[in-house]
C-alpha positions, 0 to 999 in steps of 0.5 A: 713532326720530326721531334714527335717521330723521335719520341714515338720510336724512342719511348713508345715502342719499348713500352708497347713490347712490354705490354704484350700479353704474357709480359708480366714476368719480363722486367721493364728495365732490361727490355728497355735497355735492349730496345734502346740499342735499336730505338736510339739509332732509329729515332736519331736517324728519323730526325736527322735526315732533314735536321738543321744540325745535319745541314750545318755539319754537311756544310762544314764537312763538304769543304774537306778533301773527302767532300760529300763522303765525309758525312758517312762516318758521323751518320753512322757514329752519331746514331750508334752513340745515341743507342749505345751510351744510354743503353750502357748507362742503364745496364750499369744501373741494372747490373750494379746490385745483381750480377755485376756488369759482365764484360760481354755487355761492353761488346754486345751493346755497341755492336748491337747499336752498330747493327741497328744503324745499318738495319735502320738505314737499309730498311729505310732506304729500301722499304721506307715506312714498311721498314720502320714497321718491320724494325719495330716488329723485330725488336718487339719479338724479343719480348715474347715468352712463347716456348719457341722464343727460348730456341737458340736458333730464334735467339740468333736469328733476331739480333734485336734481342742480343742485349736482352738475352745477354742481360738474362744470361748474366742474371741466370734467367732465360737465355738459351746460349752463353753470353760469348755466343751473343758477343760473337754474332753481334760483332760479326753482324755489326761489322758485316752490315756496316761495311754493306751500309757504307758501300751503299751510302757511298754509292748513293752519294756518288750517284747523287 
């Protein structure tokens, strides 16, 4: 069941977003790259909580001085890598014969995945299944071709699309803002939400 949830989150959602009305002009690979930065962490977290790997890692780390708090770092780092590494690899392929790999993507992709980890953990903790649905809807909105989707305000309010819009900016098509703006907000949100997530995870482990 966990494996099925993992695959549905990781693979189905980006294709559903691409199949929305009006998406014939949206290249699949950039949308897939952007979605993976969020789908990767979400899929990892969905299968991680009750996995044998997590239990084995916990058994090892709980024996250290940090005790049960030692699991917080890998619970953030591992899903971050699950989103950032495949997204960066696909982005390198996409940009190789086009605009070249812009430095902004080296920052936006990992911090977008960092934000994704925090958003997924927080939505899962407080909204359960509704949190997954809201998360999916949020990253699907980046695929919209409506006029309001080109608004700078909209593009800053939907961090799920920072990677896609940075790719579009680098390619000269469809971004409302300069790539540096997405970098600034990705870093700001990634750090802020991660600090909040660490505080909440620490509190829950302390109370547990």
